[in-house]
MDAnalysis code that builds the backbone (N, CA, C; Angstrom):
import MDAnalysis as mda
import numpy as np

u = mda.Universe.empty(537, n_residues=179, atom_resindex=np.repeat(np.arange(179), 3), trajectory=True)
u.add_TopologyAttr("name", ["N", "CA", "C"] * 179)
u.add_TopologyAttr("resid", np.arange(1, 180))
u.add_TopologyAttr("resname", ["MET", "LYS", "GLY", "VAL", "VAL", "PHE", "ASP", "MET", "LEU", "ARG", "ASP", "MET", "VAL", "GLU", "GLU", "GLN", "TYR", "GLY", "LEU", "GLU", "GLY", "TRP", "ASN", "ALA", "VAL", "LEU", "ASP", "GLU", "ALA", "GLY", "SER", "GLU", "GLY", "MET", "TYR", "VAL", "SER", "THR", "GLN", "THR", "TYR", "PRO", "ASP", "GLU", "GLU", "LEU", "THR", "SER", "LEU", "VAL", "ASN", "ALA", "ALA", "VAL", "THR", "VAL", "THR", "GLY", "GLN", "ASP", "ALA", "GLU", "THR", "LEU", "ILE", "PHE", "GLY", "PHE", "GLY", "GLU", "PHE", "MET", "ALA", "SER", "GLU", "PHE", "TYR", "GLN", "ARG", "PHE", "PRO", "ALA", "PHE", "PHE", "ASP", "GLU", "ALA", "ASP", "ASN", "LEU", "VAL", "ASP", "PHE", "LEU", "TYR", "SER", "VAL", "ASP", "GLN", "ILE", "VAL", "HIS", "MET", "GLU", "VAL", "ARG", "LYS", "LEU", "TYR", "PRO", "ASP", "ALA", "GLN", "LEU", "PRO", "ASP", "PHE", "THR", "TYR", "ASP", "ARG", "THR", "ASN", "PRO", "HIS", "GLU", "ILE", "THR", "MET", "HIS", "TYR", "ARG", "SER", "PRO", "ARG", "LYS", "LEU", "CYS", "TRP", "LEU", "ALA", "GLU", "GLY", "LEU", "ILE", "SER", "GLY", "SER", "ALA", "ARG", "HIS", "TYR", "GLY", "SER", "PHE", "ILE", "GLU", "MET", "ASN", "HIS", "SER", "PRO", "CYS", "MET", "HIS", "ASP", "GLY", "ALA", "ASP", "HIS", "CYS", "SER", "ILE", "HIS", "VAL", "ARG", "VAL", "ALA", "GLU"])
u.atoms.positions = np.array([
    [-10.668, -7.067, -4.224],
    [-9.211, -6.977, -3.525],
    [-8.685, -8.111, -3.454],
    [-7.593, -8.733, -3.152],
    [-6.543, -10.067, -3.000],
    [-6.755, -10.588, -1.658],
    [-7.150, -11.549, -1.324],
    [-7.125, -12.014, -0.078],
    [-5.544, -11.727, 0.902],
    [-4.734, -11.702, -0.089],
    [-3.280, -11.350, 0.337],
    [-3.269, -10.539, 1.152],
    [-4.022, -9.079, 0.501],
    [-4.240, -7.733, 1.400],
    [-4.784, -7.827, 2.740],
    [-5.841, -8.698, 2.664],
    [-6.495, -8.849, 3.928],
    [-5.747, -9.706, 5.143],
    [-4.680, -10.909, 4.444],
    [-3.870, -11.564, 5.197],
    [-2.969, -10.681, 6.143],
    [-2.577, -9.365, 4.818],
    [-1.438, -8.714, 5.862],
    [-1.890, -7.793, 6.969],
    [-3.135, -7.718, 6.501],
    [-3.963, -6.257, 7.609],
    [-4.160, -6.969, 8.659],
    [-4.440, -8.285, 8.715],
    [-4.371, -9.046, 10.160],
    [-3.292, -9.441, 10.923],
    [-2.147, -9.489, 10.226],
    [-0.956, -9.515, 10.212],
    [-0.125, -8.253, 11.133],
    [-0.629, -7.371, 10.321],
    [-0.251, -5.998, 10.911],
    [-1.280, -5.701, 12.310],
    [-2.390, -5.833, 12.369],
    [-2.912, -5.402, 13.591],
    [-2.854, -6.552, 14.451],
    [-2.749, -7.765, 14.500],
    [-2.171, -8.721, 15.489],
    [-0.850, -8.621, 16.154],
    [0.175, -7.973, 14.833],
    [1.345, -7.520, 15.257],
    [1.403, -6.191, 16.520],
    [0.532, -5.399, 15.976],
    [0.390, -4.476, 16.805],
    [-0.521, -4.204, 18.112],
    [-1.709, -5.418, 17.741],
    [-2.632, -4.955, 19.003],
    [-2.834, -6.428, 19.564],
    [-2.055, -7.536, 19.104],
    [-2.442, -9.106, 19.642],
    [-3.862, -9.439, 19.085],
    [-3.867, -10.764, 19.017],
    [-4.733, -11.483, 18.767],
    [-6.310, -11.122, 19.001],
    [-6.184, -10.554, 20.223],
    [-7.344, -9.796, 20.652],
    [-7.927, -8.877, 19.786],
    [-6.911, -7.993, 19.611],
    [-7.002, -6.774, 18.782],
    [-7.892, -7.118, 16.977],
    [-7.204, -8.226, 16.470],
    [-7.719, -8.412, 15.382],
    [-9.417, -9.047, 15.760],
    [-9.398, -9.617, 16.634],
    [-10.699, -10.323, 16.865],
    [-11.666, -9.071, 17.128],
    [-11.302, -8.151, 17.556],
    [-12.054, -6.836, 18.011],
    [-12.412, -6.007, 16.409],
    [-11.310, -6.215, 15.607],
    [-11.866, -5.824, 14.594],
    [-12.898, -6.436, 13.929],
    [-12.693, -7.812, 13.719],
    [-13.969, -8.607, 13.081],
    [-15.038, -8.696, 13.538],
    [-14.943, -8.631, 14.891],
    [-16.186, -8.278, 16.081],
    [-16.723, -6.580, 14.899],
    [-16.322, -5.725, 15.514],
    [-16.631, -4.740, 14.928],
    [-17.173, -4.590, 13.213],
    [-16.479, -5.409, 12.362],
    [-16.660, -4.954, 10.965],
    [-18.089, -6.085, 11.013],
    [-17.945, -6.895, 11.936],
    [-19.284, -7.755, 11.383],
    [-18.469, -8.868, 10.412],
    [-17.457, -9.518, 10.564],
    [-16.547, -10.255, 9.582],
    [-16.120, -11.679, 10.412],
    [-16.268, -12.942, 9.416],
    [-15.884, -13.851, 9.705],
    [-14.040, -13.960, 9.782],
    [-13.668, -13.150, 9.010],
    [-12.155, -12.789, 8.751],
    [-11.536, -14.309, 8.495],
    [-12.096, -14.983, 7.345],
    [-11.641, -15.869, 6.734],
    [-11.295, -15.331, 5.132],
    [-9.914, -15.726, 4.898],
    [-9.641, -15.240, 3.430],
    [-8.622, -16.056, 3.288],
    [-8.758, -16.570, 1.519],
    [-7.703, -17.164, 0.764],
    [-6.886, -16.268, -0.110],
    [-5.487, -16.447, 0.331],
    [-4.881, -15.107, -0.540],
    [-4.653, -14.829, -1.957],
    [-5.374, -16.190, -2.682],
    [-5.493, -15.734, -4.151],
    [-6.615, -15.507, -4.233],
    [-7.796, -15.726, -3.773],
    [-9.143, -15.311, -4.086],
    [-9.286, -13.693, -4.017],
    [-10.580, -13.191, -4.778],
    [-10.764, -12.037, -4.788],
    [-11.849, -11.777, -3.972],
    [-12.130, -10.587, -2.975],
    [-13.111, -10.143, -2.291],
    [-13.400, -8.497, -2.391],
    [-14.225, -8.536, -2.057],
    [-15.704, -7.352, -2.616],
    [-14.667, -5.983, -1.895],
    [-14.206, -5.125, -2.613],
    [-13.604, -3.670, -1.704],
    [-14.469, -3.434, -0.761],
    [-15.545, -3.637, -0.498],
    [-16.377, -2.893, 0.664],
    [-15.498, -3.455, 2.009],
    [-15.539, -4.823, 1.497],
    [-14.935, -5.682, 2.945],
    [-13.681, -5.509, 3.752],
    [-12.486, -4.558, 2.603],
    [-11.424, -4.341, 3.311],
    [-11.825, -2.972, 3.686],
    [-12.753, -2.008, 3.450],
    [-12.923, -0.533, 3.964],
    [-13.658, -0.790, 5.024],
    [-14.746, -1.935, 5.240],
    [-15.447, -2.221, 6.537],
    [-13.922, -2.687, 7.399],
    [-13.345, -3.402, 7.179],
    [-12.349, -3.673, 8.382],
    [-11.337, -2.528, 8.527],
    [-10.817, -1.570, 7.796],
    [-9.942, -0.612, 7.944],
    [-11.114, 0.426, 8.882],
    [-12.069, 0.686, 8.362],
    [-13.073, 1.667, 9.509],
    [-12.998, 0.659, 10.734],
    [-13.443, -0.393, 10.925],
    [-13.300, -1.036, 12.196],
    [-11.830, -1.134, 12.928],
    [-10.632, -0.965, 12.264],
    [-9.376, -1.070, 13.104],
    [-9.344, 0.238, 13.367],
    [-9.709, 1.505, 12.715],
    [-9.921, 2.831, 12.673],
    [-10.745, 3.149, 14.169],
    [-11.927, 2.082, 14.478],
    [-12.398, 2.255, 15.101],
    [-11.986, 1.712, 16.705],
    [-11.340, 0.765, 16.496],
    [-10.680, -0.551, 17.547],
    [-9.454, 0.481, 18.368],
    [-8.817, 0.764, 17.385],
    [-7.502, 1.374, 18.036],
    [-7.409, 2.920, 17.483],
    [-8.574, 3.420, 17.326],
    [-8.176, 5.050, 17.525],
    [-7.193, 5.782, 16.932],
    [-6.891, 5.269, 15.779],
    [-6.145, 5.954, 14.740],
    [-6.937, 6.427, 13.501],
    [-6.924, 7.488, 13.106],
    [-7.529, 7.983, 11.820],
    [-7.051, 7.469, 10.704],
    [-8.032, 7.353, 9.883],
    [-7.784, 6.410, 8.747],
    [-6.752, 6.918, 7.856],
    [-6.386, 7.974, 7.718],
    [-4.907, 7.883, 7.091],
    [-3.657, 7.415, 7.496],
    [-3.969, 7.555, 8.843],
    [-2.415, 7.189, 9.648],
    [-2.694, 5.607, 9.547],
    [-3.696, 5.028, 9.822],
    [-3.669, 3.705, 9.615],
    [-3.430, 3.037, 8.217],
    [-3.798, 3.689, 7.145],
    [-3.963, 3.100, 5.985],
    [-2.363, 3.451, 5.729],
    [-1.718, 4.502, 5.955],
    [-0.229, 4.825, 5.659],
    [0.459, 3.774, 6.338],
    [0.657, 3.191, 7.573],
    [1.048, 2.692, 8.528],
    [0.929, 1.065, 7.923],
    [-0.580, 0.750, 7.317],
    [-0.493, -0.832, 6.686],
    [0.548, -0.513, 5.317],
    [0.371, 0.427, 4.181],
    [1.444, 0.518, 3.483],
    [2.808, 0.058, 4.143],
    [3.510, 0.749, 4.982],
    [4.618, 0.640, 5.373],
    [4.825, -0.974, 5.653],
    [3.662, -1.315, 6.283],
    [3.902, -2.633, 6.813],
    [3.786, -3.930, 5.585],
    [2.973, -3.176, 4.487],
    [2.666, -4.211, 3.303],
    [4.179, -4.142, 2.588],
    [5.041, -3.310, 2.391],
    [6.107, -3.175, 1.659],
    [7.217, -4.199, 2.648],
    [7.119, -4.245, 3.523],
    [8.035, -4.818, 4.305],
    [7.710, -6.442, 4.124],
    [6.360, -6.935, 4.127],
    [5.841, -7.766, 3.740],
    [6.049, -8.289, 2.376],
    [6.015, -7.357, 1.499],
    [6.500, -7.907, 0.015],
    [7.560, -8.009, -0.304],
    [8.464, -7.456, 0.500],
    [10.042, -7.417, 0.285],
    [10.194, -9.193, 0.653],
    [9.723, -9.461, 2.044],
    [9.747, -10.645, 2.552],
    [9.586, -11.933, 1.296],
    [8.498, -11.195, 1.048],
    [7.433, -12.680, -0.195],
    [8.152, -12.406, -1.394],
    [8.710, -11.162, -2.099],
    [9.190, -10.905, -3.374],
    [10.205, -9.837, -3.523],
    [11.502, -10.766, -2.916],
    [12.806, -9.955, -2.434],
    [13.444, -9.297, -4.064],
    [13.130, -10.177, -5.320],
    [13.281, -9.918, -6.508],
    [13.199, -8.478, -7.171],
    [11.773, -8.384, -6.747],
    [11.324, -6.948, -7.190],
    [12.267, -5.711, -6.600],
    [12.516, -5.949, -5.242],
    [13.286, -4.774, -5.074],
    [14.870, -4.925, -5.243],
    [15.246, -6.144, -5.542],
    [16.969, -6.201, -6.015],
    [17.450, -6.076, -7.237],
    [16.161, -5.778, -8.049],
    [16.259, -5.519, -9.442],
    [16.262, -4.119, -9.525],
    [16.580, -3.288, -8.553],
    [16.493, -2.077, -8.738],
    [17.404, -1.494, -7.498],
    [18.380, -0.596, -8.374],
    [19.552, -0.093, -7.470],
    [19.373, 0.971, -6.229],
    [17.957, 1.560, -6.280],
    [17.972, 2.645, -5.136],
    [16.111, 2.608, -5.780],
    [15.779, 3.609, -4.517],
    [14.265, 3.577, -4.269],
    [13.890, 4.451, -5.585],
    [14.397, 5.463, -6.432],
    [13.476, 6.174, -7.437],
    [13.703, 5.139, -8.456],
    [14.802, 4.517, -8.674],
    [14.625, 3.257, -9.650],
    [13.342, 2.114, -9.446],
    [13.434, 1.925, -8.418],
    [12.283, 1.054, -8.168],
    [11.083, 1.734, -8.205],
    [10.518, 2.816, -7.717],
    [9.087, 3.219, -7.620],
    [9.058, 3.623, -9.217],
    [10.279, 3.754, -10.152],
    [9.317, 3.848, -11.352],
    [9.385, 2.399, -12.247],
    [9.650, 1.343, -11.226],
    [9.554, 0.017, -11.947],
    [8.225, -0.617, -11.925],
    [7.242, 0.154, -10.788],
    [6.318, -0.715, -10.327],
    [5.151, -0.849, -11.257],
    [4.675, 0.307, -12.326],
    [3.834, 0.173, -12.986],
    [4.058, -1.002, -13.950],
    [5.515, -0.687, -14.643],
    [6.140, -1.565, -15.753],
    [6.469, -3.059, -15.471],
    [7.077, -3.223, -14.271],
    [7.656, -4.296, -13.907],
    [6.797, -4.940, -12.783],
    [7.219, -4.549, -11.701],
    [6.062, -4.929, -10.807],
    [4.965, -5.402, -10.992],
    [3.583, -4.659, -11.359],
    [2.756, -4.587, -11.701],
    [2.303, -5.999, -12.897],
    [3.266, -5.735, -13.399],
    [3.044, -6.934, -14.381],
    [3.328, -8.220, -13.807],
    [4.376, -8.311, -12.814],
    [4.601, -9.662, -12.407],
    [3.241, -10.046, -11.494],
    [2.865, -8.856, -10.590],
    [1.675, -9.264, -10.193],
    [0.426, -9.654, -10.949],
    [0.428, -9.379, -11.918],
    [-0.882, -9.979, -12.867],
    [-0.346, -11.246, -13.200],
    [0.499, -11.672, -13.570],
    [1.167, -13.116, -13.861],
    [0.708, -13.887, -12.867],
    [0.909, -13.663, -11.053],
    [0.760, -14.277, -10.391],
    [-0.890, -14.310, -9.971],
    [-1.595, -12.973, -9.910],
    [-3.083, -12.994, -9.939],
    [-3.594, -12.237, -11.297],
    [-4.181, -13.207, -12.157],
    [-4.439, -12.714, -13.336],
    [-5.709, -11.794, -13.318],
    [-6.357, -11.590, -12.484],
    [-7.323, -10.791, -12.159],
    [-7.581, -9.762, -10.823],
    [-6.351, -9.615, -10.880],
    [-5.894, -8.494, -9.886],
    [-6.620, -6.793, -10.458],
    [-6.735, -6.180, -9.808],
    [-7.415, -4.822, -9.892],
    [-6.313, -3.819, -9.451],
    [-5.406, -3.528, -10.240],
    [-4.374, -2.775, -9.667],
    [-4.310, -1.154, -9.881],
    [-3.880, -0.120, -9.113],
    [-3.902, 1.126, -9.761],
    [-3.114, 1.300, -10.782],
    [-3.089, 2.810, -11.124],
    [-2.569, 2.831, -12.606],
    [-1.377, 3.996, -12.074],
    [0.007, 3.738, -12.555],
    [0.951, 4.950, -12.684],
    [1.512, 5.568, -13.582],
    [1.778, 6.720, -13.552],
    [2.380, 7.276, -14.483],
    [3.573, 8.340, -13.879],
    [4.333, 8.363, -14.580],
    [5.575, 9.259, -13.795],
    [6.157, 10.378, -14.424],
    [6.791, 11.279, -13.578],
    [7.504, 12.407, -13.931],
    [8.706, 11.960, -13.213],
    [9.793, 11.914, -14.098],
    [11.293, 11.703, -13.289],
    [12.183, 12.933, -13.951],
    [12.334, 14.093, -12.956],
    [13.372, 15.027, -13.369],
    [14.754, 14.972, -13.340],
    [15.132, 13.808, -12.169],
    [16.632, 13.705, -11.898],
    [16.757, 12.339, -11.041],
    [17.931, 12.076, -11.336],
    [18.042, 10.522, -10.251],
    [17.587, 10.380, -8.892],
    [17.285, 11.780, -8.163],
    [16.541, 11.850, -7.010],
    [15.699, 11.800, -6.841],
    [14.797, 12.395, -7.601],
    [13.235, 12.955, -7.479],
    [12.177, 12.075, -8.666],
    [11.149, 11.873, -8.008],
    [9.962, 11.191, -8.820],
    [8.583, 11.652, -8.725],
    [7.874, 12.040, -9.387],
    [6.301, 12.238, -9.164],
    [5.810, 10.831, -9.604],
    [4.808, 10.219, -8.864],
    [4.191, 9.226, -9.226],
    [2.713, 9.715, -9.480],
    [1.915, 9.502, -10.408],
    [0.721, 9.830, -10.630],
    [-0.187, 8.612, -10.303],
    [-1.004, 8.763, -9.551],
    [-1.586, 7.488, -9.350],
    [-3.131, 7.704, -9.253],
    [-3.735, 6.902, -9.850],
    [-5.187, 6.549, -10.174],
    [-5.593, 5.264, -10.177],
    [-7.074, 5.472, -9.552],
    [-7.445, 4.214, -8.906],
    [-8.944, 4.716, -8.526],
    [-10.180, 3.769, -8.585],
    [-11.479, 4.112, -7.983],
    [-11.360, 4.146, -6.536],
    [-10.200, 3.356, -6.202],
    [-10.165, 2.623, -4.592],
    [-9.501, 4.421, -3.774],
    [-9.143, 4.872, -4.287],
    [-8.661, 6.106, -3.856],
    [-7.834, 5.777, -2.385],
    [-6.497, 4.675, -2.761],
    [-6.351, 4.285, -1.100],
    [-4.567, 4.780, -1.753],
    [-4.550, 6.342, -1.703],
    [-3.164, 6.934, -2.271],
    [-2.304, 6.723, -0.699],
    [-3.206, 7.026, 0.187],
    [-2.126, 6.897, 1.343],
    [-1.669, 5.704, 1.956],
    [-2.562, 4.488, 1.209],
    [-1.682, 3.055, 1.089],
    [-0.296, 3.159, 0.289],
    [-0.673, 4.048, -0.934],
    [0.546, 4.167, -1.628],
    [1.846, 4.903, -1.504],
    [1.498, 6.075, -0.610],
    [2.172, 6.691, 0.557],
    [3.021, 5.822, 1.248],
    [2.496, 5.387, 2.256],
    [2.874, 4.316, 2.998],
    [3.747, 3.059, 2.507],
    [3.182, 2.643, 1.283],
    [4.422, 1.498, 0.740],
    [5.388, 2.262, 0.209],
    [5.680, 3.917, -0.190],
    [6.451, 4.220, -0.821],
    [7.552, 4.591, 0.511],
    [7.081, 5.056, 1.396],
    [7.838, 5.222, 2.630],
    [8.332, 3.964, 3.274],
    [7.678, 2.432, 3.133],
    [8.129, 1.294, 3.759],
    [9.493, 0.930, 2.722],
    [8.841, 1.235, 1.438],
    [10.509, 0.710, 0.566],
    [11.505, 1.871, 0.778],
    [11.341, 3.139, 1.047],
    [12.705, 4.194, 1.164],
    [13.576, 3.352, 2.808],
    [12.808, 2.686, 3.460],
    [13.155, 2.003, 4.395],
    [14.065, 1.051, 3.894],
    [13.808, -0.074, 3.202],
    [14.663, -0.812, 2.271],
    [15.675, -0.439, 1.861],
    [15.666, 0.574, 1.196],
    [16.851, 1.449, 0.299],
    [17.499, 1.995, 1.156],
    [17.391, 2.179, 2.341],
    [17.854, 3.123, 3.313],
    [18.019, 4.603, 2.958],
    [16.684, 5.084, 2.347],
    [16.453, 6.133, 1.858],
    [15.969, 7.334, 3.021],
    [16.374, 8.226, 2.790],
    [15.588, 9.479, 3.641],
    [14.770, 10.358, 2.508],
    [13.346, 10.150, 2.753],
    [12.796, 10.877, 1.758],
    [11.907, 12.018, 2.167],
    [11.783, 13.050, 1.051],
    [10.543, 13.982, 1.549],
    [9.234, 13.396, 0.584],
    [8.372, 13.778, 0.947],
    [7.169, 13.296, 0.072],
    [6.131, 14.273, 0.095],
    [5.449, 14.491, -0.848],
    [4.771, 16.068, -0.964],
    [3.588, 15.104, -1.641],
    [2.388, 15.422, -1.742],
    [0.957, 14.925, -2.353],
    [0.212, 15.955, -2.560],
    [-0.079, 15.917, -3.757],
    [-1.017, 17.044, -3.986],
    [-0.717, 17.044, -5.913],
    [-1.967, 16.930, -6.028],
    [-3.319, 16.825, -5.370],
    [-3.431, 16.099, -5.226],
    [-4.876, 15.702, -4.654],
    [-5.347, 14.120, -4.141],
    [-6.817, 14.324, -4.633],
    [-7.153, 13.028, -4.525],
    [-8.478, 12.259, -5.040],
    [-9.543, 12.721, -4.007],
    [-8.924, 12.435, -2.954],
    [-9.792, 12.901, -1.528],
    [-10.072, 14.484, -1.666],
    [-9.811, 15.081, -2.224],
    [-10.040, 16.631, -2.597],
    [-10.533, 17.261, -3.816],
    [-11.096, 15.980, -4.377],
    [-11.987, 16.218, -5.652],
    [-11.038, 16.128, -6.932],
    [-9.619, 15.768, -6.922],
    [-9.218, 15.562, -8.153],
    [-9.456, 14.340, -8.797],
    [-8.573, 14.290, -10.163],
    [-9.041, 12.996, -10.441],
    [-8.029, 11.953, -10.774],
    [-6.825, 12.663, -9.985],
    [-5.919, 11.807, -9.520],
    [-4.929, 12.152, -8.677],
    [-3.934, 11.716, -7.923],
    [-3.317, 11.800, -7.023],
    [-1.596, 11.993, -7.413],
    [-1.230, 12.942, -7.055],
    [0.318, 13.217, -7.521],
    [0.954, 13.011, -5.947],
    [1.905, 12.388, -6.033],
    [2.944, 12.078, -5.194],
    [4.464, 12.192, -5.509],
    [4.943, 13.584, -4.847],
    [6.300, 13.873, -5.371],
    [7.335, 12.919, -4.130],
    [8.266, 12.363, -4.804],
    [9.338, 11.985, -3.873],
    [10.774, 12.510, -3.982],
    [11.191, 12.704, -3.449],
    [12.661, 13.464, -3.272],
    [13.582, 12.667, -2.340],
    [14.557, 12.254, -2.871],
    [15.659, 11.437, -2.064],
    [16.585, 12.388, -1.426],
    [16.979, 12.497, 0.223],
    [17.916, 12.809, 0.252],
    [18.912, 12.862, -0.176],
    [20.162, 13.733, -0.752],
    [21.326, 13.306, -1.203],
    [22.185, 13.360, 0.068],
])
């Protein structure tokens, strides 16, 4: 996992719980918390920090990871507005994630290990994103979708089934934008 993800997790925890909250997460995880955004760190390090944040904040993992995804969407817009600005609406943006956004991320971070998405798009207001990743961070993907919807001013309904956490080989996240 790239250090930029760890930096964003720190920023979210500090924003919501202060520096004391982040230090408590680091203590709970037994981590020094020093990350370079372009470096790659073991996935287990992020898992340890998330588990520690669950303990420190009292949130369940699904809620915390979803919220982190929403936070990341806002951060990504601030850092990479062109990714969002090239799409006219949320569904077009989501459809571009694997072919355009992830391609650009790979240019910045050639060794990034990104999830794989395939899509079913039935109409201009609906898309089903089929998510595959050994990390099983589908709740993060949901949060990123929700945070991206805010950017576009879209109200969405989201359905997540099947899910890898229930034994499926992939997750399907269906997004419908209210008209």
